[in-house]
N, C-alpha and C positions, 0 to 999 in steps of 0.2 A: 262317500266321505266328503266333508266340506272343509276347505282351508281358507283362512283369511291371511293375506300377505301384507307386510308393511314395506315402507320405503327402503329400509336397510337391506332387505333380502333381494329386492328387485335390482338395486344398484350392483349387488354382488353377482348378478346373473345366475343365482343359485336355483331359482324355480324351474327354469327350462331344463337345466341339467338334471334335477331330480326327476322330472317327468320323463326325460329321454332314458334315464337309467331304470325307470319303472319303480321308483321308490315311493312315488305318490300317484294317485289316480282319483278321479271323481270330479268335484267342482271346485274351481278356484274363484274365490270372492275377492274382487279387486275394489277396495274403497276409493271413492272419488277423491278423498283426501290425499291418497298416494299420488294420483294423477296430478292434482293441484300442486303438490310439493315438487314433483318432478318438473312440471311446467315452469314453476317459479325459479327453480335452479337453472333450467335451460335458458330462460329469459335473462337471467342474471349473468350468463356467460360461463357458468360452472359446468365443467365437463361431466360431472356425475349426473346431471339432469338428462343430458343426451344419452348417456349410457343406460339409464333407467328406462327411458322411452323406447330405446332399441330392444330392451328385454320384453316390454309389453308387446311390441310388434312381433317378437319371436313367439310369445304365448298365443297370439292370434293365428299364427301359422300352424301351431300345434292343434288349435281348435279345428281348423279346416281339415286336419289329418285325423280328426276324431280321437285324438289322444286324451283330451280333457274337455270340460265345459267351463266357460269363463263367464262370470256375471259381474257387472258393475253395480255396486251397492253404496248406500249411504248418501249423505249430502255433501256438497262442496263446502269446505271450511270458509268462514268469514275472514275479514281482514285481521281481526284481533287474533284468531287462532293461528293464522299464517305468521303473524309477527311474533307470537309467543311459542312457535313450534320448537325452536331450538332451546330457548331459555326456560320455558315453562312446561314443555312436553304436552301441549294441548292436543296436537294431532295424534301423538302416540296414545294418549288417553282415549281419544275418540275411536281409534282403531281397536283398542282393547274392548271398548264397549260393544262394538260391532261383533267381535268374535264371541263375546259372552251372549249377546242377544241371539245370534245365529247358531249358537251351540257348535261352533266350528273350532278347528285346531288353528292356533295362531302360529304362523311361520315367520321367524325373525332372525336377523343376524346381529341384533342389538342386545347386549347382555342385560342392560338395565330394563329394557322393554320386556325381555323374557322373565326376569325375576319379578317385575311388577305384575305381569299376567299370572304367574304362578301364585302370587299372594292373593289374587282374586279367584283362585281355583279354576283358571282357564288352562286347558290343555295346550302345551307349547311344544313346537318342534324348533329347537334352537340350532341354527347353522353356524358352526364355528368356522373361523377362517382356516383354510387349509393351504399350506405352502406348496408350491410346485417347483420341481427341479428344472423345469424348462427355462432356457435363457430368453431374455428379451430379444426382440429383433435387432435392437440398436447395439447389442453387445457384439454382434458379428463384425462390426466395423472397428473394434478395438483389438490391438495386439500388444505385445510386451512394451513397445516404445511409443504407444499412442497416448498423448496427453488429453486430447479432447476431440469430439466428433461434432460436426456441424451439418445438420440436415435441413434442407429448405425446399419448398415446392418450386418446381421449374428449374432445379439445379441438381447436379450430381452430388453424391455424398463426399464430404471433404473431412480431412483429419489433420490435426497438428501432431507431428511426430518429432521426437527428440527429447530435450530436457529444457528446464527454464533458461531462457536467454539464448538458447541454441536450438531452435526448432525450425521446421519447414512445414508449409501447408501444401498438402497434395490431394488430388482427386483419388478416392479409393477405387472407384470404378466409373464407367461411363453412363450408368443408368440415370435417367432424368426422372426425379420424383414428381408424381402428380400430387395435387392437394389431398386426394383421398389416401394416398400412401402415407403421408405425414399424419393425417387424422387417425388412421388405423394404428400407427405406432404410438401416437399420443394416448389413444384409448387403452391400448394394451398396458402402457406404463401406469396410467391412473388406476386401472383395474387391479394390477398386480401390487400396487402400493397399498391397497386396502387389505391384501391377504398375507403379504410377506411380513414376518416379524421384524426384519431389519429394514423396513421401508415405511415411509410416511409422507403425506402431503404437507409440506412446510407452509406454503402460501397458495391460496386459490383465489384468483381475482377474475373479473369478466374477460380480460384479455391476456392473462398470463397465469401459469401454474408452475410452482417450483416443487420438485419432488426429490427427496433423498432416498435413493434406491440402493441399499447396501453401500458399496464404495463409490457409487456414481451420484454426482449432483446434476440433476436434469432440469433444464429450464425450457418450458414450452410457451411459445407466444403465438398469438393469432390476431386477426383484425378485431378491433380497430387499433390495438396497441402497436402491432407491426403491420406491414403492408402485405403480409402473407403468413402462412403457417410455417413455423420453424421450430426445430428441436436442437438444443445444444446440451451435450453431455460431457462432463469433465470428470476425470478420474486421476488420482495420484499414481504416478508410475513407480515411485519408490518411497518407502517409509524410512526416515533416517533417525538416528539417535544423536544426541548432542555431541557425543564423541566423534561422530563422522564428519563434523565440520572442521576439525583440526584447528580450533581457535588458539591464538597465542595464550600463554598461561595467565597473563594479567587480564585478558578479555574474558577467558573462561571463569576465572575467579570472581570477577565482578558480576557476570551474568548469573552465576550459581549462588552467590552468597550476599553480594552487596547491593545489587540493583533492586529497587523497590517500586519505582514507576518506570516501566520499560515500554518503549514504542518500537515496534518492528515495522519499518517502512520500506517501500520499494514500488516498482511499477507493476502493472498487471502481469501475472504469470512469472514473477521473478523468484518465487519460492518462499513468500512470507509465511503462509499458513503451514508450510512444511516444518520450518524451524519453530513456529509457535507450538505445533504438535509435539516436536521433539522436546521442547522445554517443559510442556505440560506433563509428558511422560516422565521426564527426569525428576520434576518436583514430586510427583506421585510416588516414584520409586524411592525417594528419600523420606518417605512416611509423612509427607505434608498433605493435608486435605486440599485437593485441587478441584476446581470447578471451572466451567467455561460458559461464556455468553456468546452465542453464535447466531448468525443470520445469513444463510440457513445453517442448520447443524450438519456440517460437512466434514469436521475433523474426525479422523479414525483413531479412537482412543480406547484405552483399557476400560473394563467394566467398572472399575473403582473410581472413575472420573465422571462426575455428573455434568451433563451437557444441557444448558437451559436455552430455550428458543426466545429470542427477542421479538420474533414475529407473533408469538402466541401468548405473550405476557407483556404488560406495560413496564416502562422503566421503573415506576414506583413499586410494582410487585416484585420485580427482580431485585431492586434495592433492598426491600424488606427481607426477602428470602436470604440474600447473601449476608446481610448483617446479623440475622438471627441464627443462621447455620454456621457462621464463623469459619469460612475456609481460610487456609494459610495463603494460597495463591489463586488468583482469578485470571483466566485468559479471555480476552475480549476480541473476538474475530467476527466481524471487523467493525471499526468505528467509521460512520459515514456522515451523520448529521449532528446538529448541535445537541439534541437530547443524549446522543451517545457520548459526546465529549463531557457533558454535564454529569452523566452517570459515572464515567471514568474518574472525573475529578472528585465527586462525592466519595467514591470508594477509596481513592488514594488519601484524601484528607481525613477519612474515617480510620485510617491506619492499615488498610488492606494492601497487600502486595499485588499489584495489577500489571498485567502484560497486555498491551493493546496492539492491534494490527490495523494499519491504514495505508491507503494508496498515496504515494508521493513520488515525483520524478527525481527529486534530489533531497539530501538531508535537510537543507534549508527549508524546502517546501513543507516537510513534515512538521517542523517547529512552527512555521508560519500558520499552519492550520489551527494552532492553539491561540494565536494572537487574535484578539477581538472577541474570543470566547472566554478568555480568562484575563484577569488583571495581570500585568507583566510580572509583578513581584511574586505571584503565586506559581508561575510556570515551573521554576526549579523545584518547588515543593511537590508538584504533581508529576513532573517528568524529570527524572535524573539520568536516564540512559537511553540512547537512541541507537538501534541497530539498523543499518541500511543494507538491504539485501539486493544483490545484483547477480543474475545468472546462477541463482541457487546457492551462492556463497555470501558470507558476511563481508561485504566490501569495505565497510567503515563502521566503527563504533565510537560514538560521541558521548560526552558527559556535559551536564549543565551545572553551572555554579554561579551564584549571585555574589557580586562584590561591589564596593564603592571605589570608583577610579575615574580618571579622565579617559574618555573613549579614545581609541586609536585614531590618529589623524587630527586630534585637537591638542593644543599645546598649553592653553591657559589653565592654571591650577583651579581657578574658580568655576571651571566647567565640569568639575567632578560630579558624578551622579551615580545612582545604582545602575550597574551594567551586568547583564547575563553573559558570561563567557561560555561559549560552546567549544569544547576542546576535543581533539582527537586523543582517545585514550592511549593508543600505542605510542604516540610521539609526544604527548603532553603539550602540544602546540595549539594555541587558540585559532580556530578556523573562522569563526565569525562572532560578532558581538551584537547584543540586542539592548537598546536603550531608548529612552524617550527624548525627543528633541522638539520642544514646544508642545504642540498637541499631537505630534506624530510619533508612532513607534517605529524606530529605525532598525532594520536588520542589515548589518554592514559586514560583508565578507572582508576578511583581512587579506591584504596583498602578501605575496611571498616575500621573504626577506630580501631587501635591497631593491624591490620593485616599486614602481610609482604608479599612482592613479593618473588618469588623463589630465586632470587639472594640474597636478604636480609636474607632469612632463611638459605641459605648455608653459608653466612658470619657469621651468629649468631652461628651456630654449631662450626665453626672454632674458633671463639672467646671463646666460652665455653671451648673448648678443651685446649686452651692455658691458660686461667684463672684458670682452675682447678689445674694447677701446683703451683699456688700461694695461692688460697683460696678455702674453701669449700662452703662458703655462699656469694653469690653475685647475682645480677640481671642485665639483659642486656636489654636495650631499643634502638632499631635501629633508627637512625635519618636520614636514607637514606642509599644509597649503600656505601658511603665512610665516614660515621660518626656514632659514637655510644656513648651512655651514659651507664656507668657501675656503678651500685649502690653497694657500699661495706660498711661493718661496720666501724664506726668511728675509732675503735682501729686498723684496718688494713690499713687505708687510707695512712698514711705516708709510711708504708712499700712498698705498691704497687707503690707509686709515686717515692720513692727513693730519694737519695741526689741529689739536683738540677735537679730532674726529670729524673734521669738516668734510673731507672727501667721502667717507663712508656714509655720513648722514645724507649727503647729496644723492648717493646711489640708492640708499634705502628709500628716500622720498620719491625718487624716479620710479623705482620698482614697486613701491608699496608693500615691502616685505622686510622682516627683521633679519639682519645679516650678522653672522658670527665669523670673524676672520681667524683662521687657524693656520699654524706653520705647516707647510706641506712636508718638510723633512722630518717633523716630529711625530707625525701620525703613524700609529702602528696598529691600525684596526684589523689587519689581517696578519698572517704569518710573515709575509714579506712586506717591506715598507715600499710605498709608492715613491719613486724617485722623480726629481725634477729633470726636465730635458728640453732641448730645443731641436725641432725637426726642420730640415731644409731639403731641397732637391738639387743635386749636383750632377749634371749630365744624365747618365742612365741609372743613377743611384738615388735612393732615398737615404739621407744621412741623419742619424740620431746623434746629438751631442749631449753627453751625460757627464757631470762632474764627478765621475767615479771610475778612474782608469783601472783596467784589469779586473773588473767586477762582473760576475755572472748575473745576468738579469733575465727576467721574463717579460715578454711584450704581450699586451692584451688589447683587443678591440672591444670596447664596452666591457662585458664580463666574460668574453670568449678568449681563451688562451690561443696565442698565435705561434710563438716560437721562443726558444731560449738561446741566448748568445752571450759571449764574453766581450766586454768593451776593450778597445785598443788602449795603447799607452796614452793616447790623447783623449781617451774617454769617448770614442766614437764607435758606432755600429753602422755598417753599410749594407743596404739591401738592394739588389738589382731589381729595377722596375719590371723587367720582363719575366721574372720568376713568379711562381704561384704566390709566394709571400708578398712580393713586390706589388703584384696586381691587387691583392687584398688590401694592402696598405694604401695604395693609390685611390681605390674606391672609397675607403674609409675617410681619407683626407678630403676627397671631393664632396662626400656627403656630410662632412663635418661631424663624423662620429668621434666619440671620445677614445683616445688611445692612451693606455696606461703602461708605464714601465715600472716593474717591481724588482727589488733586489735586496 
């Protein structure tokens, strides 16, 4: 009996297995076209080429044991046939012709090849993929708390154990892998990915291969891409539902019903894909048509959620598929380059609800990845909600809104412009603003309440230096870089302003800043009013003189509370210099820190 074998069955290592099991015997006809295709794959750095050549070597060993007879037949394909092998099926057609001419049985693992041969009345032995229950070698390094395994030649096996944000890297054992050890495990992974129903090769390049094997995402690299053979396998240690995140009610309501353009951001291994997976399952459970765009397809999802590969289809093809199939929600895991951001934008502007995953060290970084790729005015239309993930939890949820206003830190009304306000959803406070200034797009973090930027602090020190020429008791409140409020006692107000504003104009000219003089006694910006006082040192005491006898007052250094006391009948408070409070006050006076008295 004669058998013609094609490339697909050689790569599966099926021929040697059939011979050893005694299921076929006689003469194996090996087309030169198969050898050429395997050589081409091996020269291109594809692991399937080397796997196929090893199978041919195994057949030669069986020949020497008189198990079979092996003949090399046919002609080597030309460049055109090699180029059209995948797209036009030229080599498959040539192999079928050989089987017909030799009146041989064609053995193949390619369904299309088998059906085409049957149509030509060629006898076919089709080898279907058979799953095995044996575990991969790499699986032995995983346990219940292992997040990822890292295998590299000349190194021991290492594993990350723990959970997102709280993991440790350990040596699993002391064995040092040789290059052959890593190559053998790589070969096993690739072979099994061709037979397992829940496994596939996502990307195959000369120096790298990415495989999704069941719940494992496996990356294999070799020279010249890396300086040695390496295998990295990642597996989720826990599958969560959206309820497991214990989100505040307002946050959960927005994510579930109001968010239309969502970005999930965080550092590597922070748990971004886990919450994206939870949201996809939630949307699907609410009877929404949900689909994903992945690179690679690593999310573990229900069968009713379609997962598209960005590696095996162009952005244009995915764009067409999604608009024609009309899903309610789209999960994009993950966005890396400009075409990804463009696809996300097109889907959002087309009316789709899209949830994107991207790497970012901070929430600001996540928004800045859109700047330059989109016009500033489009950003809130495309991105309305940002979830920042840290250590597996939602650390911050931000919303984006466009308004026309004077940016924070500016005071002139004619500087009003479109501003994107990025707010914390839980506190409704603006975290940072985005606006254009000249030709630049500015992303400006807002200071906490009552805090000042470095320029304002420098200006404040200069103002204090000048005002100390005129007053001992005053308070300064910066209103921006070019405007300030100065609180002075009522009795000194007229002297500071001067006749027809002569003095204040002189001070403004000297400082180059606009000054607003306010009565110190009338300010009630906080629950307690700041009181005017005069401080002196008398012997071992620091003496506060306050024009409010018998009054309970609080004393602060800058914004830090120091103590509470009641003034004497003379309106005085004495603090011993050698006490803890006295030492703190002495240091503050020496450093010219601001001391407030409130009552």
